[in-house]
C-alpha positions, 0 to 999 in steps of 0.5 A: 576511734581515730587517734587524738592529738593533745587538743583533741584529748582536751576536748574529750577530757572536758566533755566527760560523762554528762547530760546532753545539756551540759555537753552542748553547753561545753561544746558551745563555749568551745565553738564560741572561743574558736570564733564561730558565730553559729556556735549553739546552732552548730552544736545542736545540729552535730548532737542531733547527727551524733544521736541520729534524732530530730531537734524536737527529740533533742530538746525534750531529752536534754537532761538525759545522760549521753551514752559513750558511743554517742558522746564519742561521735559527737566529740569527733564531729566537734573536733572537725568543726573546731577545724572549721570544717562546715557543718554540712560536710560533717553531716553530709546534708544540706537543706535547700528549698525544703529538700534534704541534699547529700553534700560532700567536699566535691560540691559547693554547699547550696546557699539560701540565697540561691533559692531566690534564683529558683523563685525567679526561674519559676516565675520565668517558667510561668510565662510559657504555655503550661502544656509545653514540656519545658526544657531547662539547662542548668550550667554548673549544677554541683549538688544538683540543688537548682535542677532538682528543685525545678524538676520537683516544682515543674512536673512537665520540665525536662532538665539538662544539668551539666558540670565540669566535675565528674565527682559533682555529677555523681552527687547530683545523680544521687540527689536526683534519684533520692528525690525521684526526679532522675527520670527527668534530669539528664546529667552531662559533663561539660565545661559551660556549653562545650558538650551542649548541642541542644538548642531551644531551651526555655530557660538557662539557669546557673549559679556560676563561680563568681569570686575574684581570685584575689579574694579567695584567701580572705573568705571565711575558713569554712569556704577557703579551706574546705569548699572546692576552689573550682566552684568559687574561683572566677578569675581576676575580676570574677567574670570569667564564667559570665563571659562564657555563659552570656556570649554563648547562651542566646544560641541555645535559647528559644526566642523569648527564652530566659537566661537567669544567673546568680550574681555577687552582690556588687556584680549587677552592672558588670554582668548586665553590661556583658549582656548589653554588649552581646546584643542578643538579649533584651535589657537585663533585669536585676532582682534582689535577695531578701537581704536587699542585695543584688542576687539574680540577673535575667535577660531574654533572648531577643526575637529575630525582629527585636530592635 
């Protein structure tokens, strides 16, 4: 086991030989004292990870004594969480669209809100003839969450997924292989469209960085300290990546093809104006997430005779 500082020793001393229920209770109190709102849930997830069991097993064995090896693993995980490391990085797992994905600190942790982008993308795909082999471009794929989900849901789709980070692409390849869609997703290193020569995509989808540089320091420590800055920082106004995607995206879309991007909750007007100024799209449509916040904006590539 790793060496411990005084704070770590305190955690070990207060979570001694106890039942699972008692250890969870003590861990929850410590997490709450550290200002972590999801304290009980986090403690349970970390305990399941330490025991390598599902929650259903955990709940029916709460009064069992925790073996030393599992207790040591759990307390190590707890100490990491007290340092505000995200649970997903501790467990190296995150669920997205009911898919279990590998995540590490080289990729952004997929958020539930991004599932809304997948929903809108699936609706957009439905506008094309079902016999067509859909061609989809995912810009900034990260863990591969969006590309893999679309490939799973659209069995005839061929997806090109790009990222500027070679390390992120390795994680995405692993996830694609794990979910048996690697044969229909091509992964490529690219800064936006720099390495993209292909044209005539039916859909271009992206969850780009959209945090203003000045706001990074006030994000939750789980984000500001642990998640990759390259996946968050979008310049002074948060629009750097939207400018590049919008200005060049229409050149890679079929007429009537859809550009579908996730946005920050206050960015709909600014991103929509970028689309209008470029002038090669139909008027943009804004979709809210289930928290009633603006979350996805869609514009279609104008046909040649579009006025």
